Z-matrix of the N, CA and C atoms (Angstrom, degrees):
N
C 1 1.470
C 2 1.524 1 110.20
N 3 1.323 2 118.23 1 139.48
C 4 1.457 3 121.63 2 -178.27
C 5 1.521 4 110.87 3 -67.07
N 6 1.352 5 115.37 4 158.80
C 7 1.457 6 120.45 5 177.85
C 8 1.518 7 109.63 6 -60.99
N 9 1.318 8 115.88 7 142.91
C 10 1.454 9 121.58 8 -178.06
C 11 1.526 10 110.07 9 -112.63
N 12 1.317 11 115.65 10 150.34
C 13 1.459 12 121.24 11 177.17
C 14 1.527 13 108.19 12 -129.33
N 15 1.326 14 115.93 13 137.62
C 16 1.466 15 120.00 14 -177.85
C 17 1.524 16 110.37 15 -81.62
N 18 1.330 17 115.77 16 125.70
C 19 1.458 18 121.87 17 -179.18
C 20 1.526 19 112.29 18 -111.72
N 21 1.330 20 117.64 19 -18.27
C 22 1.467 21 121.39 20 178.22
C 23 1.519 22 108.18 21 -143.70
N 24 1.332 23 115.97 22 137.37
C 25 1.466 24 118.77 23 178.32
C 26 1.532 25 110.27 24 -88.67
N 27 1.320 26 116.02 25 175.90
C 28 1.472 27 121.03 26 -175.15
C 29 1.529 28 111.54 27 -59.65
N 30 1.329 29 116.91 28 -39.45
C 31 1.460 30 119.64 29 -179.72
C 32 1.521 31 111.41 30 -64.48
N 33 1.340 32 116.98 31 -43.35
C 34 1.462 33 120.93 32 -179.80
C 35 1.525 34 111.34 33 -63.52
N 36 1.325 35 116.18 34 -39.25
C 37 1.470 36 120.21 35 177.99
C 38 1.523 37 110.13 36 -63.55
N 39 1.346 38 116.09 37 -49.71
C 40 1.464 39 120.78 38 -179.74
C 41 1.529 40 110.89 39 -60.09
N 42 1.319 41 116.65 40 -45.79
C 43 1.460 42 120.31 41 -177.10
C 44 1.530 43 111.19 42 -65.37
N 45 1.315 44 116.56 43 -36.39
C 46 1.466 45 120.70 44 177.73
C 47 1.520 46 110.63 45 -60.90
N 48 1.351 47 116.55 46 -44.81
C 49 1.461 48 120.09 47 -178.31
C 50 1.525 49 112.13 48 -71.28
N 51 1.329 50 116.46 49 -35.76
C 52 1.468 51 120.18 50 175.93
C 53 1.525 52 109.64 51 -61.69
N 54 1.340 53 116.45 52 -44.36
C 55 1.460 54 120.78 53 179.91
C 56 1.529 55 110.88 54 -65.24
N 57 1.330 56 116.64 55 -44.38
C 58 1.460 57 120.53 56 -177.69
C 59 1.522 58 111.57 57 -64.55
N 60 1.319 59 116.64 58 -47.85
C 61 1.467 60 120.64 59 -178.01
C 62 1.527 61 110.73 60 -65.74
N 63 1.332 62 116.70 61 -43.31
C 64 1.467 63 119.29 62 179.87
C 65 1.527 64 110.55 63 -65.17
N 66 1.331 65 117.74 64 -35.47
C 67 1.466 66 120.70 65 178.03
C 68 1.529 67 110.73 66 -62.38
N 69 1.321 68 116.99 67 -43.73
C 70 1.465 69 119.51 68 -178.72
C 71 1.532 70 111.61 69 -70.41
N 72 1.329 71 117.78 70 -35.20
C 73 1.461 72 120.02 71 175.14
C 74 1.525 73 110.06 72 -64.60
N 75 1.329 74 116.40 73 -42.09
C 76 1.466 75 121.06 74 177.84
C 77 1.530 76 111.02 75 -62.25
N 78 1.317 77 116.15 76 -40.70
C 79 1.468 78 120.43 77 179.81
C 80 1.519 79 111.04 78 -63.51
N 81 1.325 80 116.21 79 -47.94
C 82 1.470 81 121.07 80 -178.06
C 83 1.528 82 111.24 81 -64.23
N 84 1.323 83 116.19 82 -50.28
C 85 1.472 84 119.43 83 -177.90
C 86 1.525 85 111.06 84 -68.07
N 87 1.324 86 117.05 85 -37.52
C 88 1.461 87 120.18 86 179.26
C 89 1.512 88 111.81 87 -61.79
N 90 1.331 89 116.69 88 -47.76
C 91 1.457 90 120.87 89 177.64
C 92 1.527 91 110.85 90 -62.93
N 93 1.323 92 116.13 91 -41.48
C 94 1.458 93 120.76 92 -174.71
C 95 1.522 94 112.55 93 -62.62
N 96 1.344 95 117.75 94 -48.08
C 97 1.469 96 116.75 95 -177.63
C 98 1.525 97 112.64 96 -85.45
N 99 1.353 98 117.04 97 -19.77
C 100 1.461 99 119.29 98 175.93
C 101 1.529 100 110.93 99 -70.42
N 102 1.323 101 115.29 100 -43.04
C 103 1.468 102 120.18 101 -177.74
C 104 1.533 103 112.72 102 -101.58
N 105 1.347 104 115.61 103 10.60
C 106 1.466 105 121.83 104 176.56
C 107 1.535 106 111.66 105 50.41
N 108 1.334 107 115.18 106 55.15
C 109 1.458 108 120.76 107 179.31
C 110 1.527 109 109.36 108 -79.55
N 111 1.306 110 115.95 109 98.35
C 112 1.464 111 121.80 110 -174.49
C 113 1.526 112 111.99 111 -58.83
N 114 1.331 113 116.71 112 -30.21
C 115 1.459 114 119.60 113 -177.92
C 116 1.528 115 112.16 114 -60.78
N 117 1.336 116 116.27 115 -28.07
C 118 1.461 117 120.02 116 -177.23
C 119 1.522 118 112.35 117 -76.87
N 120 1.339 119 117.44 118 -12.93
C 121 1.463 120 119.67 119 177.01
C 122 1.521 121 111.56 120 -61.11
N 123 1.321 122 116.12 121 -31.48
C 124 1.459 123 120.35 122 179.92
C 125 1.531 124 111.13 123 -65.88
N 126 1.324 125 115.34 124 -26.88
C 127 1.465 126 120.46 125 -179.63
C 128 1.523 127 111.20 126 -87.37
N 129 1.330 128 116.57 127 -44.62
C 130 1.465 129 120.72 128 -173.09
C 131 1.525 130 114.39 129 -104.49
N 132 1.324 131 118.42 130 -9.93
C 133 1.456 132 121.01 131 176.43
C 134 1.513 133 114.04 132 99.27
N 135 1.329 134 116.67 133 -47.95
C 136 1.467 135 120.93 134 179.84
C 137 1.522 136 108.94 135 -167.34
N 138 1.336 137 115.95 136 166.38
C 139 1.453 138 119.46 137 178.12
C 140 1.525 139 110.52 138 -66.62
N 141 1.316 140 116.77 139 -33.99
C 142 1.463 141 120.26 140 177.15
C 143 1.526 142 110.35 141 -63.19
N 144 1.325 143 116.19 142 -44.35
C 145 1.462 144 120.39 143 178.74
C 146 1.533 145 110.90 144 -64.38
N 147 1.327 146 115.06 145 -37.74
C 148 1.456 147 121.20 146 178.44
C 149 1.527 148 110.70 147 -60.72
N 150 1.328 149 115.43 148 -45.69
C 151 1.470 150 120.34 149 -179.72
C 152 1.530 151 110.35 150 -64.07
N 153 1.315 152 116.70 151 -39.52
C 154 1.467 153 120.38 152 178.54
C 155 1.524 154 110.61 153 -62.63
N 156 1.331 155 115.97 154 -45.48
C 157 1.467 156 120.56 155 177.87
C 158 1.530 157 110.09 156 -62.10
N 159 1.313 158 115.91 157 -42.09
C 160 1.469 159 121.40 158 179.72
C 161 1.535 160 110.55 159 -60.15
N 162 1.322 161 116.16 160 -46.98
C 163 1.462 162 120.22 161 -177.56
C 164 1.526 163 111.79 162 -62.52
N 165 1.329 164 117.18 163 -47.12
C 166 1.454 165 119.73 164 -176.19
C 167 1.527 166 112.44 165 -75.30
N 168 1.340 167 116.24 166 -28.68
C 169 1.466 168 118.96 167 172.85
C 170 1.520 169 109.61 168 -67.18
N 171 1.338 170 115.94 169 -32.00
C 172 1.461 171 120.34 170 175.41
C 173 1.520 172 112.07 171 -61.91
N 174 1.325 173 116.54 172 -34.47
C 175 1.465 174 120.75 173 176.45
C 176 1.529 175 109.49 174 -64.22
N 177 1.330 176 116.08 175 -43.68
C 178 1.469 177 120.92 176 179.15
C 179 1.532 178 110.47 177 -63.02
N 180 1.342 179 116.35 178 -45.78
C 181 1.464 180 121.01 179 179.18
C 182 1.530 181 110.42 180 -60.47
N 183 1.322 182 116.68 181 -43.42
C 184 1.466 183 121.30 182 -179.16
C 185 1.527 184 110.95 183 -62.60
N 186 1.328 185 116.58 184 -42.15
C 187 1.466 186 120.77 185 178.90
C 188 1.526 187 110.30 186 -64.29
N 189 1.328 188 116.56 187 -42.40
C 190 1.461 189 121.26 188 179.49
C 191 1.528 190 110.72 189 -63.18
N 192 1.327 191 116.32 190 -41.57
C 193 1.463 192 120.89 191 178.31
C 194 1.528 193 110.42 192 -62.64
N 195 1.331 194 116.19 193 -41.06
C 196 1.460 195 120.82 194 178.18
C 197 1.528 196 111.01 195 -62.35
N 198 1.319 197 117.33 196 -46.60
C 199 1.465 198 120.65 197 -178.22
C 200 1.529 199 112.04 198 -66.14
N 201 1.333 200 116.75 199 -25.38
C 202 1.467 201 119.57 200 179.32
C 203 1.528 202 111.47 201 -66.44
N 204 1.340 203 116.46 202 -21.84
C 205 1.460 204 120.50 203 179.65
C 206 1.520 205 111.68 204 -57.10
N 207 1.332 206 115.98 205 -35.82
C 208 1.459 207 120.50 206 -175.86
C 209 1.527 208 112.57 207 -75.39
N 210 1.318 209 116.78 208 -15.48
C 211 1.464 210 120.65 209 -178.57
C 212 1.527 211 113.49 210 -98.64
N 213 1.345 212 116.81 211 -35.64
C 214 1.459 213 118.58 212 -168.08
C 215 1.532 214 116.73 213 -126.37
N 216 1.319 215 118.25 214 -20.77
C 217 1.463 216 119.72 215 -168.96
C 218 1.521 217 113.87 216 -59.51
N 219 1.323 218 117.32 217 -50.09
C 220 1.465 219 120.12 218 -175.16
C 221 1.524 220 110.78 219 -58.64
N 222 1.337 221 116.56 220 -48.13
C 223 1.463 222 118.82 221 -179.22
C 224 1.527 223 111.87 222 -68.06
N 225 1.323 224 117.01 223 -36.26
C 226 1.466 225 120.40 224 -178.53
C 227 1.521 226 111.66 225 -65.60
N 228 1.324 227 117.55 226 -26.10
C 229 1.466 228 121.06 227 -178.74
C 230 1.526 229 113.19 228 -83.19
N 231 1.331 230 116.66 229 -10.21
C 232 1.464 231 120.56 230 -178.67
C 233 1.526 232 109.67 231 -97.39
N 234 1.327 233 116.68 232 100.35
C 235 1.460 234 122.39 233 177.19
C 236 1.525 235 108.98 234 -102.93
N 237 1.317 236 116.10 235 131.75
C 238 1.457 237 122.05 236 -177.62
C 239 1.536 238 110.50 237 -115.00
N 240 1.320 239 115.11 238 174.68
C 241 1.456 240 119.84 239 175.17
C 242 1.515 241 111.00 240 -61.54
N 243 1.331 242 116.59 241 -34.15
C 244 1.466 243 120.89 242 177.78
C 245 1.525 244 110.99 243 -64.64
N 246 1.326 245 115.38 244 -37.23
C 247 1.470 246 119.34 245 177.46
C 248 1.519 247 110.72 246 -64.38
N 249 1.335 248 116.00 247 -40.08
C 250 1.463 249 120.17 248 179.89
C 251 1.522 250 110.72 249 -62.63
N 252 1.336 251 116.52 250 -42.50
C 253 1.468 252 120.60 251 178.60
C 254 1.513 253 110.31 252 -64.68
N 255 1.342 254 115.83 253 -41.26
C 256 1.477 255 120.49 254 178.96
C 257 1.529 256 110.00 255 -58.47
N 258 1.322 257 116.62 256 -43.02
C 259 1.466 258 120.86 257 -179.75
C 260 1.526 259 111.47 258 -68.13
N 261 1.330 260 116.40 259 -41.51
C 262 1.464 261 120.32 260 178.81
C 263 1.523 262 110.33 261 -59.74
N 264 1.330 263 115.63 262 -37.28
C 265 1.469 264 120.88 263 -179.88
C 266 1.523 265 112.06 264 -87.80
N 267 1.357 266 115.81 265 6.33
C 268 1.471 267 122.33 266 178.23
C 269 1.516 268 112.42 267 53.14
N 270 1.320 269 115.45 268 36.42
C 271 1.456 270 120.21 269 175.86
C 272 1.514 271 114.56 270 66.25
N 273 1.327 272 116.76 271 11.33
C 274 1.461 273 119.62 272 -179.78
C 275 1.511 274 114.06 273 76.80
N 276 1.334 275 117.28 274 12.10
C 277 1.468 276 120.15 275 -176.54
C 278 1.531 277 112.82 276 -71.47
N 279 1.335 278 116.22 277 -19.69
C 280 1.457 279 118.79 278 -179.57
C 281 1.527 280 112.73 279 -97.69
N 282 1.322 281 116.09 280 -5.46
C 283 1.464 282 120.07 281 177.35
C 284 1.521 283 109.39 282 -158.15
N 285 1.311 284 116.55 283 115.69
C 286 1.462 285 121.40 284 -179.86
C 287 1.525 286 112.01 285 -69.62
N 288 1.341 287 116.99 286 -17.26
C 289 1.460 288 121.05 287 -178.46
C 290 1.525 289 112.17 288 -85.70
N 291 1.300 290 116.58 289 -8.99
C 292 1.464 291 120.75 290 -176.45
C 293 1.533 292 111.13 291 -70.13
N 294 1.316 293 116.28 292 133.60
C 295 1.465 294 120.84 293 179.01
C 296 1.522 295 109.08 294 -88.04
N 297 1.313 296 115.82 295 123.94
C 298 1.460 297 121.60 296 -177.36
C 299 1.515 298 111.47 297 -105.90
N 300 1.326 299 117.91 298 150.34
C 301 1.464 300 120.45 299 176.29
C 302 1.525 301 110.40 300 -69.75
N 303 1.322 302 115.63 301 152.33
C 304 1.471 303 120.68 302 -179.89
C 305 1.519 304 109.87 303 -61.67
N 306 1.331 305 115.41 304 140.42
C 307 1.460 306 121.56 305 -178.52
C 308 1.521 307 111.49 306 -115.92
N 309 1.348 308 114.74 307 158.75
C 310 1.455 309 120.33 308 177.51
C 311 1.525 310 110.90 309 -83.21
N 312 1.329 311 116.88 310 -157.35
C 313 1.473 312 120.19 311 -179.37
C 314 1.515 313 110.81 312 -60.73
N 315 1.339 314 117.31 313 -33.98
C 316 1.458 315 122.53 314 173.23
C 317 1.521 316 107.83 315 -112.06
N 318 1.329 317 116.55 316 132.68
C 319 1.460 318 116.93 317 173.92
C 320 1.534 319 108.64 318 -80.69
N 321 1.330 320 116.11 319 173.90
C 322 1.462 321 119.93 320 -175.18
C 323 1.516 322 112.55 321 -61.11
N 324 1.323 323 116.86 322 -36.50
C 325 1.464 324 120.76 323 178.29
C 326 1.514 325 111.93 324 -65.21
N 327 1.325 326 116.42 325 -40.93
C 328 1.468 327 120.73 326 178.69
C 329 1.522 328 111.15 327 -66.97
N 330 1.319 329 116.62 328 -36.67
C 331 1.467 330 120.18 329 176.66
C 332 1.528 331 110.06 330 -62.58
N 333 1.330 332 115.68 331 -46.79
C 334 1.458 333 119.97 332 -179.65
C 335 1.514 334 111.94 333 -63.24
N 336 1.326 335 116.14 334 -41.74
C 337 1.469 336 120.14 335 179.67
C 338 1.527 337 109.88 336 -63.70
N 339 1.321 338 116.52 337 -43.97
C 340 1.467 339 118.70 338 -178.38
C 341 1.527 340 111.18 339 -63.27
N 342 1.315 341 117.20 340 -42.99
C 343 1.466 342 119.56 341 179.88
C 344 1.528 343 111.25 342 -64.89
N 345 1.337 344 116.68 343 -37.65
C 346 1.465 345 120.16 344 175.47
C 347 1.519 346 110.41 345 -64.26
N 348 1.332 347 116.13 346 -43.52
C 349 1.464 348 120.77 347 177.91
C 350 1.518 349 110.94 348 -60.60
N 351 1.317 350 115.93 349 -42.32
C 352 1.458 351 120.60 350 -178.48
C 353 1.528 352 111.04 351 -64.45
N 354 1.331 353 116.94 352 -44.73
C 355 1.461 354 121.17 353 -178.36
C 356 1.535 355 111.60 354 -69.35
N 357 1.321 356 116.74 355 -49.89
C 358 1.467 357 119.60 356 -178.65
C 359 1.522 358 111.15 357 -70.97
N 360 1.328 359 116.77 358 -40.76
C 361 1.463 360 119.79 359 178.27
C 362 1.516 361 111.39 360 -63.97
N 363 1.341 362 115.51 361 -39.55
C 364 1.467 363 119.30 362 177.58
C 365 1.514 364 111.69 363 -64.96
N 366 1.343 365 116.13 364 -39.97
C 367 1.470 366 120.48 365 178.31
C 368 1.523 367 110.91 366 -66.50
N 369 1.321 368 116.73 367 -39.90
C 370 1.470 369 121.12 368 177.63
C 371 1.521 370 110.23 369 -63.22
N 372 1.332 371 115.88 370 -45.07
C 373 1.462 372 120.22 371 -178.93
C 374 1.530 373 111.32 372 -63.74
N 375 1.335 374 116.71 373 -50.05
C 376 1.464 375 120.65 374 -177.80
C 377 1.523 376 111.45 375 -62.08
N 378 1.331 377 116.75 376 -47.11
C 379 1.468 378 119.97 377 -179.42
C 380 1.523 379 111.26 378 -67.29
N 381 1.331 380 116.02 379 -34.39
C 382 1.465 381 119.55 380 178.42
C 383 1.521 382 112.19 381 -63.91
N 384 1.330 383 116.20 382 -40.41
C 385 1.465 384 119.48 383 178.75
C 386 1.525 385 111.17 384 -66.86
N 387 1.337 386 116.12 385 -35.89
C 388 1.473 387 119.05 386 177.47
C 389 1.527 388 109.90 387 -65.09
N 390 1.338 389 116.84 388 -46.09
C 391 1.476 390 121.13 389 179.64
C 392 1.524 391 110.72 390 -60.64
N 393 1.308 392 116.86 391 -38.77
C 394 1.461 393 122.47 392 -177.07
C 395 1.534 394 111.92 393 -76.00
N 396 1.342 395 116.23 394 -47.36
C 397 1.465 396 120.50 395 -168.74
C 398 1.526 397 114.68 396 -100.15
N 399 1.353 398 117.51 397 -11.06
C 400 1.463 399 119.87 398 -179.31
C 401 1.531 400 110.92 399 -129.03
N 402 1.327 401 117.86 400 53.25
C 403 1.469 402 120.32 401 -174.06
C 404 1.529 403 113.88 402 -65.88
N 405 1.326 404 117.39 403 -18.48
C 406 1.459 405 119.47 404 -176.67
C 407 1.518 406 114.42 405 -87.94
N 408 1.339 407 117.51 406 -9.34
C 409 1.462 408 120.70 407 -177.61
C 410 1.525 409 107.80 408 -94.84
N 411 1.339 410 116.29 409 91.01
C 412 1.464 411 121.76 410 -169.91
C 413 1.523 412 113.09 411 -58.58
N 414 1.338 413 118.02 412 -42.48
C 415 1.463 414 121.46 413 -177.59
C 416 1.523 415 110.70 414 -59.83
N 417 1.328 416 115.82 415 -47.39
C 418 1.461 417 120.12 416 -178.17
C 419 1.519 418 111.38 417 -70.66
N 420 1.309 419 117.42 418 -31.55
C 421 1.465 420 121.09 419 178.63
C 422 1.525 421 110.39 420 -64.18
N 423 1.332 422 117.33 421 -44.93
C 424 1.461 423 121.15 422 -179.42
C 425 1.528 424 111.15 423 -63.12
N 426 1.330 425 116.05 424 -45.39
C 427 1.468 426 120.57 425 179.06
C 428 1.520 427 110.29 426 -63.99
N 429 1.319 428 115.91 427 -40.69
C 430 1.461 429 120.70 428 -177.96
C 431 1.525 430 111.80 429 -66.82
N 432 1.329 431 117.30 430 -40.06
C 433 1.465 432 120.05 431 177.19
C 434 1.531 433 110.43 432 -62.06
N 435 1.321 434 116.39 433 -40.48
C 436 1.465 435 120.43 434 178.99
C 437 1.529 436 110.58 435 -63.88
N 438 1.334 437 116.32 436 -48.04
C 439 1.463 438 120.92 437 179.83
C 440 1.526 439 111.06 438 -63.14
N 441 1.336 440 115.95 439 -40.83
C 442 1.464 441 122.15 440 -179.55
C 443 1.529 442 110.18 441 -60.62
N 444 1.320 443 116.16 442 -47.75
C 445 1.467 444 120.91 443 -175.29
C 446 1.530 445 112.77 444 -71.70
N 447 1.329 446 117.43 445 -42.17
C 448 1.465 447 120.33 446 179.50
C 449 1.527 448 110.44 447 -64.97
N 450 1.328 449 116.21 448 -44.36
C 451 1.464 450 120.35 449 -179.78
C 452 1.524 451 110.85 450 -64.11
N 453 1.321 452 116.39 451 -40.37
C 454 1.462 453 119.80 452 178.58
C 455 1.529 454 111.09 453 -64.67
N 456 1.330 455 116.93 454 -41.29
C 457 1.466 456 120.29 455 178.89
C 458 1.531 457 111.13 456 -60.26
N 459 1.328 458 116.71 457 -41.01
C 460 1.467 459 120.47 458 178.24
C 461 1.521 460 110.92 459 -64.17
N 462 1.331 461 116.18 460 -41.24
C 463 1.462 462 119.75 461 178.71
C 464 1.520 463 111.80 462 -66.43
N 465 1.331 464 116.93 463 -35.68
C 466 1.453 465 120.17 464 179.41
C 467 1.524 466 112.02 465 -67.56
N 468 1.315 467 117.52 466 -19.53
C 469 1.460 468 121.23 467 172.31
C 470 1.532 469 110.60 468 -85.20
N 471 1.326 470 115.98 469 -38.29
C 472 1.464 471 120.70 470 -174.49
C 473 1.524 472 113.44 471 -78.36
N 474 1.326 473 117.61 472 -41.38
C 475 1.466 474 120.44 473 -173.93
C 476 1.530 475 113.23 474 -63.12
N 477 1.344 476 120.28 475 -47.19
C 478 1.475 477 118.74 476 177.23
C 479 1.534 478 112.20 477 -59.59
N 480 1.336 479 116.80 478 -36.52
C 481 1.468 480 120.39 479 177.23
C 482 1.530 481 109.98 480 -64.10
N 483 1.321 482 116.04 481 -42.33
C 484 1.464 483 121.56 482 178.42
C 485 1.528 484 110.68 483 -61.05
N 486 1.318 485 117.04 484 -44.23
C 487 1.459 486 121.11 485 179.92
C 488 1.524 487 110.64 486 -63.39
N 489 1.334 488 116.20 487 -44.26
C 490 1.466 489 120.21 488 179.02
C 491 1.525 490 111.42 489 -61.95
N 492 1.336 491 116.52 490 -46.62
C 493 1.458 492 120.72 491 -177.49
C 494 1.523 493 111.91 492 -67.55
N 495 1.335 494 117.03 493 -26.90
C 496 1.462 495 120.93 494 -179.00
C 497 1.529 496 112.55 495 -89.65
N 498 1.322 497 116.27 496 0.09
C 499 1.473 498 119.05 497 -179.46
C 500 1.527 499 110.45 498 -128.99
N 501 1.317 500 117.13 499 -86.74
C 502 1.463 501 121.73 500 -173.49
C 503 1.526 502 113.53 501 -65.04
N 504 1.328 503 117.20 502 -40.39
C 505 1.468 504 120.10 503 -175.97
C 506 1.516 505 112.80 504 -74.38
N 507 1.328 506 117.08 505 -25.75
C 508 1.463 507 121.77 506 -178.38
C 509 1.522 508 110.80 507 -134.74
N 510 1.317 509 117.61 508 76.38
C 511 1.473 510 119.85 509 179.62
C 512 1.524 511 110.70 510 -53.51
N 513 1.310 512 115.20 511 133.64
C 514 1.464 513 120.28 512 -179.51
C 515 1.511 514 113.47 513 104.06
N 516 1.338 515 117.16 514 -18.72
C 517 1.466 516 120.29 515 -178.20
C 518 1.519 517 111.73 516 -72.09
N 519 1.331 518 116.68 517 -39.10
C 520 1.464 519 120.11 518 -174.92
C 521 1.523 520 112.46 519 -60.51
N 522 1.342 521 117.39 520 -30.82
C 523 1.455 522 119.40 521 -177.34
C 524 1.531 523 111.80 522 -62.99
N 525 1.341 524 117.05 523 -19.96
C 526 1.468 525 119.47 524 178.21
C 527 1.518 526 110.17 525 -60.27
N 528 1.341 527 116.70 526 -40.93
C 529 1.450 528 120.44 527 -178.09
C 530 1.525 529 112.99 528 -86.88
N 531 1.323 530 116.48 529 9.27
C 532 1.470 531 121.17 530 173.02
C 533 1.528 532 109.51 531 -114.30
N 534 1.324 533 114.81 532 -51.83
C 535 1.464 534 119.95 533 -176.98
C 536 1.529 535 113.19 534 -106.63
N 537 1.323 536 117.07 535 -22.68
C 538 1.453 537 120.50 536 -178.45
C 539 1.514 538 113.94 537 85.01
N 540 1.336 539 117.19 538 -2.29
C 541 1.458 540 121.05 539 -176.72
C 542 1.528 541 111.39 540 -123.15
N 543 1.325 542 114.99 541 158.17
C 544 1.467 543 121.90 542 174.84
C 545 1.526 544 107.74 543 -139.62
N 546 1.335 545 117.06 544 156.23
C 547 1.468 546 119.13 545 175.13
C 548 1.519 547 110.90 546 -60.21
N 549 1.311 548 116.88 547 142.48
C 550 1.457 549 121.78 548 -177.34
C 551 1.531 550 111.47 549 -58.44
N 552 1.322 551 117.67 550 -42.74
C 553 1.468 552 120.21 551 -179.58
C 554 1.531 553 111.40 552 -65.31
N 555 1.332 554 116.37 553 -35.86
C 556 1.464 555 121.01 554 176.22
C 557 1.528 556 109.71 555 -61.58
N 558 1.330 557 115.17 556 -44.26
C 559 1.470 558 120.39 557 -179.49
C 560 1.526 559 111.02 558 -66.93
N 561 1.320 560 117.41 559 -38.66
C 562 1.465 561 120.68 560 179.15
C 563 1.519 562 111.25 561 -62.38
N 564 1.310 563 116.36 562 -35.92
C 565 1.460 564 120.90 563 -178.07
C 566 1.521 565 111.71 564 -72.30
N 567 1.340 566 117.60 565 -36.96
C 568 1.463 567 121.37 566 -173.41
C 569 1.522 568 114.97 567 -104.21
N 570 1.335 569 116.74 568 -24.00
C 571 1.473 570 120.62 569 -176.26
C 572 1.529 571 110.02 570 -138.15
N 573 1.327 572 115.12 571 52.45
C 574 1.470 573 120.92 572 -172.49
C 575 1.528 574 113.04 573 -57.93
N 576 1.325 575 116.83 574 -40.82
C 577 1.470 576 119.89 575 -178.19
C 578 1.523 577 111.10 576 -64.42
N 579 1.315 578 116.17 577 -39.35
C 580 1.472 579 121.18 578 178.51
C 581 1.513 580 110.62 579 -67.38
N 582 1.337 581 117.51 580 -44.06
C 583 1.465 582 121.89 581 179.97
C 584 1.529 583 110.22 582 -61.31
N 585 1.328 584 115.55 583 -42.38
C 586 1.463 585 119.75 584 179.11
C 587 1.524 586 110.58 585 -63.89
N 588 1.314 587 116.68 586 -41.62
C 589 1.464 588 121.12 587 179.15
C 590 1.526 589 111.06 588 -63.92
N 591 1.323 590 116.65 589 -33.32
C 592 1.467 591 121.26 590 179.66
C 593 1.525 592 111.57 591 -75.79
N 594 1.335 593 116.51 592 -12.76
C 595 1.458 594 120.37 593 176.60
C 596 1.507 595 114.69 594 87.78
N 597 1.347 596 116.95 595 20.47
C 598 1.472 597 119.40 596 179.12
C 599 1.519 598 110.52 597 -91.16
C-alpha cells in the first residue's frame, strides 16, 4: 500500500458528518412543514414535531458551522495568485491535460465553497433563530424569511456540486472524510504546496 498522509483529524471528520447530516435533516423537515407534506407526518409524527426537530437540528448545524472556523477559516481567507490561476482554469475539470498551479491543503475551489458555506450557513442560522425566538417582531420575521430562503437556495445549488466534486469527479477525495488520510502521491498531485510544507 502506498504511503499515506493525514489531511483531516478526527474532530474535522466528526464535525463534517455532523454538519452534513444536520443539513439534510434541516432540508427534509424544512420542506415538509413549509409545503405541508402530509406524508412526512408518518415519519415525524406531526408538523409541530417536525418544526421542533428542525429548530433544534438548526442549533446543532450552527454549532458545527462555528467549530469549522477553527479548521478552515484562516486558510480559506488567504487567496494567492496561484488560486486565481486555478480558478481561471476551473481546476482542470474541463481538461485533464491542463497544468494547474500547486495548491495548499485547500484548493481555490474548496476555499470558495467554504466561504460560501460560512456566509449562507451563517445567514440561515441567524435568520432561523430570529424566526424561532422572535415570532412577534413582524419586520424582522419578514427579513429573516427572505434571508433564510435565499441562503438555502444558494446552498441547494452548492451542496450537490460539492458532493459530486468530492466523489465522482475526484476519486479518492471521499476517503478523507472517512479515514482522514490520502495516498501521498494523490496529495502531491492535488495539494503539492501543502505536501511540500509538511515536509513529505
